[in-house]
C-alpha positions as CSV (number, residue, x, y, z in Angstrom):
1,M,-150.6,-19.3,81.6
2,T,-148.2,-17.3,79.6
3,S,-145.0,-19.0,78.9
4,I,-141.7,-17.1,79.4
5,V,-139.2,-17.8,76.7
6,S,-135.7,-17.8,78.0
7,V,-132.9,-16.2,75.9
8,S,-129.5,-17.7,76.1
9,P,-126.4,-15.6,76.5
10,A,-125.3,-16.6,73.0
11,D,-128.5,-15.1,71.5
12,L,-128.0,-11.9,73.5
13,S,-124.5,-11.6,72.2
14,Q,-125.6,-12.2,68.6
15,R,-128.3,-9.5,68.9
16,R,-125.8,-7.0,70.2
17,K,-123.5,-7.7,67.3
18,T,-126.4,-7.2,64.9
19,L,-127.3,-3.9,66.5
20,R,-123.7,-2.7,66.3
21,R,-123.5,-3.7,62.6
22,Q,-126.7,-1.7,61.9
23,R,-125.3,1.3,63.7
24,R,-122.1,1.2,61.7
25,R,-124.1,0.9,58.5
26,H,-126.2,3.9,59.4
27,T,-123.1,5.9,60.3
28,V,-121.4,5.0,57.0
29,N,-124.5,5.9,55.1
30,D,-124.6,9.3,56.9
31,I,-121.0,9.9,56.1
32,W,-121.5,9.1,52.4
33,R,-124.6,11.2,52.2
34,T,-122.7,14.2,53.8
35,L,-119.8,13.7,51.4
36,A,-122.2,13.5,48.4
37,L,-124.0,16.7,49.4
38,S,-120.7,18.5,50.0
39,S,-119.4,17.3,46.7
40,L,-122.6,18.6,45.0
41,A,-122.3,21.9,46.7
42,L,-118.6,22.3,45.8
43,G,-119.4,21.2,42.2
44,L,-122.1,23.9,41.9
45,L,-119.8,26.5,43.4
46,W,-117.1,25.5,41.0
47,G,-119.5,25.3,38.1
48,S,-120.8,28.8,38.8
49,T,-117.3,30.2,38.2
50,Q,-116.8,28.4,34.9
51,P,-117.3,30.2,31.6
52,V,-120.2,28.0,30.5
53,W,-122.5,29.6,33.2
54,V,-121.4,33.2,33.0
55,I,-123.0,36.3,31.5
56,R,-120.2,38.1,29.7
57,N,-122.0,40.8,27.9
58,P,-125.3,42.6,27.6
59,E,-126.2,40.8,24.4
60,Q,-126.8,37.7,26.5
61,I,-129.8,39.5,28.0
62,S,-133.0,39.2,25.9
63,I,-135.6,41.9,26.4
64,E,-139.2,41.2,25.5
65,G,-142.5,43.2,25.5
66,N,-141.0,46.7,25.5
67,Q,-142.3,49.4,23.1
68,L,-141.6,52.7,24.8
69,L,-138.3,51.9,26.4
70,S,-135.4,50.7,24.3
71,S,-133.7,47.3,25.1
72,R,-130.5,49.1,25.7
73,T,-132.1,51.3,28.4
74,I,-133.6,48.3,30.2
75,R,-130.3,46.5,30.2
76,S,-128.6,49.6,31.7
77,L,-131.3,49.7,34.5
78,L,-130.2,46.2,35.6
79,S,-126.8,47.5,36.6
80,L,-125.1,44.2,36.1
81,S,-121.3,44.0,36.1
82,Y,-119.6,41.6,33.6
83,P,-118.7,38.9,33.7
84,Q,-121.5,37.8,36.0
85,S,-122.1,34.3,37.3
86,L,-125.6,33.2,36.2
87,L,-126.2,31.2,39.4
88,R,-125.5,34.3,41.5
89,I,-128.1,36.4,39.8
90,E,-131.4,36.7,41.7
91,P,-134.2,37.1,39.2
92,Q,-136.8,38.4,41.6
93,A,-134.4,41.1,42.9
94,L,-133.6,42.2,39.3
95,A,-137.3,42.4,38.5
96,A,-138.0,44.5,41.6
97,K,-135.1,46.8,40.7
98,L,-136.6,47.5,37.2
99,E,-140.0,48.2,38.6
100,S,-138.7,50.6,41.2
101,R,-136.3,52.5,38.9
102,Q,-138.5,53.1,35.9
103,S,-142.1,54.3,36.2
104,L,-143.0,53.2,32.7
105,I,-142.5,49.6,33.8
106,A,-145.6,48.2,35.4
107,K,-144.3,44.7,35.8
108,A,-141.0,42.9,35.1
109,T,-140.2,39.2,35.1
110,V,-136.7,37.8,34.9
111,T,-135.8,34.2,34.1
112,R,-132.4,32.4,33.7
113,Q,-131.4,29.9,31.1
114,L,-128.3,27.7,31.7
115,F,-127.9,26.4,28.1
116,P,-126.9,28.7,26.6
117,P,-126.3,31.0,29.5
118,S,-128.7,33.9,29.2
119,L,-131.3,36.0,30.9
120,T,-134.8,36.8,29.6
121,V,-136.5,40.0,30.8
122,Q,-140.2,40.2,30.1
123,I,-141.5,43.8,30.4
124,Q,-145.1,45.0,30.8
125,E,-145.1,48.7,30.2
126,R,-147.7,51.3,31.3
127,Q,-149.4,52.7,28.2
128,P,-149.5,56.5,28.2
129,V,-152.9,57.9,27.0
130,A,-152.3,61.6,27.7
131,L,-149.6,64.3,28.1
132,A,-150.1,66.1,31.4
133,C,-148.7,69.5,32.4
134,T,-149.4,72.3,34.8
135,N,-149.8,75.1,32.2
136,V,-150.6,75.7,28.6
137,R,-146.9,76.0,27.6
138,C,-146.0,72.4,27.9
139,S,-144.7,70.7,24.8
140,L,-145.1,67.2,23.3
141,S,-141.4,67.3,22.4
142,I,-139.3,64.8,24.3
143,A,-135.9,65.9,23.1
144,A,-135.5,69.3,24.8
145,K,-132.6,71.3,23.4
146,D,-132.7,74.5,25.4
147,E,-132.7,75.1,29.2
148,K,-136.1,76.7,29.2
149,T,-137.7,73.7,27.6
150,R,-135.9,71.3,30.0
151,S,-137.2,73.3,33.0
152,Q,-140.7,73.0,31.6
153,Q,-140.3,69.3,31.3
154,S,-139.9,69.0,35.1
155,T,-143.7,69.5,35.3
156,V,-144.6,67.5,32.2
157,G,-145.4,63.9,32.3
158,L,-147.4,61.1,30.8
159,L,-150.6,59.5,32.3
160,D,-151.9,56.0,31.8
161,E,-155.7,55.4,31.9
162,K,-155.6,54.7,35.6
163,G,-153.7,57.9,36.4
164,A,-150.2,56.6,37.0
165,W,-147.7,59.4,36.5
166,M,-144.6,59.0,34.3
167,P,-142.4,62.1,34.4
168,I,-140.9,62.9,31.0
169,K,-137.8,64.5,32.5
170,S,-136.7,61.2,34.0
171,N,-137.4,59.3,30.7
172,P,-135.1,60.8,28.1
173,S,-134.7,57.3,26.6
174,I,-138.3,56.9,25.5
175,D,-138.2,55.4,22.0
176,K,-138.6,58.4,19.7
177,S,-140.3,56.2,17.1
178,F,-143.1,55.4,19.5
179,P,-146.1,57.7,18.9
180,L,-146.9,59.8,22.0
181,P,-150.5,60.4,23.0
182,K,-152.4,63.2,21.2
183,L,-154.5,64.0,24.2
184,K,-153.3,66.7,26.6
185,I,-154.5,67.6,30.1
186,I,-153.6,70.9,31.7
187,G,-153.8,71.7,35.4
188,S,-152.9,70.5,38.9
189,R,-152.7,66.7,39.1
190,E,-153.9,66.9,42.7
191,K,-157.2,68.4,41.5
192,Y,-158.1,66.2,38.5
193,L,-156.4,62.9,39.4
194,P,-159.3,61.6,41.6
195,Y,-161.6,61.9,38.5
196,W,-159.1,61.1,35.8
197,S,-159.8,57.5,35.1
198,Q,-163.6,58.2,34.8
199,L,-163.0,61.3,32.7
200,Y,-160.7,59.6,30.3
201,Q,-163.2,56.9,29.6
202,V,-165.9,59.5,28.8
203,V,-163.5,61.4,26.5
204,R,-162.3,58.2,24.9
205,R,-165.9,57.3,24.0
206,S,-166.8,60.8,22.8
207,P,-168.3,61.0,19.3
208,V,-166.4,64.4,19.0
209,K,-162.6,64.2,19.0
210,V,-161.1,65.9,22.1
211,S,-157.4,66.9,21.9
212,E,-157.0,69.0,25.1
213,I,-158.6,69.1,28.6
214,D,-158.0,72.3,30.6
215,W,-158.6,71.8,34.3
216,Q,-156.9,74.9,35.5
217,D,-160.3,76.3,36.8
218,P,-162.2,73.4,38.5
219,E,-165.4,75.6,38.1
220,N,-165.1,75.6,34.3
221,L,-163.7,72.6,32.5
222,I,-162.6,73.6,29.0
223,L,-162.2,71.2,26.1
224,K,-160.4,71.8,22.8
225,T,-162.3,69.7,20.3
226,E,-162.4,69.2,16.5
227,L,-165.4,71.6,16.6
228,G,-163.6,74.3,18.6
229,I,-163.3,75.4,22.3
230,V,-166.0,74.1,24.6
231,H,-166.8,75.3,28.1
232,L,-168.4,72.7,30.3
233,G,-168.6,74.3,33.8
234,S,-168.0,72.2,36.9
235,Y,-167.1,68.5,36.3
236,S,-169.6,65.8,36.5
237,S,-169.0,62.5,34.6
238,Q,-172.6,62.0,33.7
239,L,-173.0,65.7,32.6
240,V,-169.8,65.6,30.5
241,E,-171.1,62.6,28.6
242,Q,-174.4,64.3,28.0
243,Q,-172.6,67.5,27.0
244,L,-170.4,65.7,24.4
245,K,-173.5,64.1,22.9
246,V,-175.1,67.6,22.5
247,L,-171.8,68.9,21.0
248,D,-172.0,66.1,18.4
249,R,-175.4,67.4,17.3
250,L,-173.9,70.8,16.7
251,R,-171.6,69.7,13.9
252,Q,-173.5,71.6,11.3
253,L,-173.2,74.8,13.3
254,S,-170.3,76.4,11.4
255,A,-172.2,76.3,8.1
256,K,-175.1,78.2,9.6
257,L,-173.0,81.1,11.0
258,N,-172.1,82.4,7.5
259,G,-168.4,82.6,8.1
260,R,-168.6,84.2,11.6
261,Q,-166.0,82.7,13.9
262,I,-166.8,81.0,17.2
263,A,-165.0,82.0,20.3
264,Y,-166.3,79.1,22.2
265,I,-169.4,76.9,22.7
266,D,-171.0,77.1,26.1
267,L,-172.5,73.8,27.2
268,K,-172.7,74.5,30.9
269,K,-176.4,74.0,30.4
270,P,-176.5,71.2,27.8
271,E,-180.3,71.6,27.4
272,A,-179.7,75.2,26.3
273,P,-176.3,75.4,24.5
274,A,-175.0,78.9,23.7
275,I,-172.5,80.2,21.2
276,Q,-170.0,83.0,22.0
277,L,-168.9,84.6,18.7
278,L,-165.6,86.6,18.2
279,E,-166.0,90.3,17.8
280,P,-165.7,91.3,14.2
281,A,-162.7,93.4,13.2
282,S,-163.2,97.2,13.0
283,S,-162.7,97.0,9.2
284,D,-165.7,94.7,9.0
285,K,-167.9,96.8,11.2
286,D,-167.0,100.1,9.6
287,P,-166.3,99.6,5.9
288,D,-164.8,102.5,4.0
289,T,-167.7,104.1,2.1
290,R,-165.8,106.9,0.3
């Protein structure tokens, strides 16, 4: 049989006292924990207002990775007021602000350093590979002096190899020492943008240097090359690659024309290239035979 152990009143009283002491101990511990956390929070709040953790001027913001945009421009895009408590700055919010305000910035990362108090902004820029405009009168000049040129710049921009558009008009602070792309594409972006990435890779690999792509007429893609003007007809990535290889084989053409000038090279049918010559001047056709 199971024996029942009797508990005396004195034991019960002692157990109650032990439980009360444990409860008091837990309560005291909770109070101290609350006071400690409150003190820490107050200390951080106080510390955040102290000069040791304050950004007082833009020079405490380090900019890294930028080539096209000046460090001064990037600091201005942050729109920070000074002095600024370092602990109140939200790095992710600042990075998102940079990416949304400047199309040349593909990715931004902002980190804080407490000692010494500073910010580091790491920039990954989009790399322009071509100047894009809607008509032949666009200019590579960034610094527009007259109103006419400024109005033209509203339709002028830069393209990266994936087709990201970077309007020049909104980027007057592009570092003037940075070389702009030599390649130009003319025409409506809506028409060529679906093919741009593929077309750029073909042109980049071309054995013949291409300086301009004219897409104003989708039925006749025109290239300005080191060998002259070339008419390609309707765009096809495989056909363009073949046409450029044929063009490379025509390098010795000018020597065979005995000084006659070429209007353009017709490669619409790359298996049967044709040459359109300029009409000779009247003085050349009808020399004075007095």
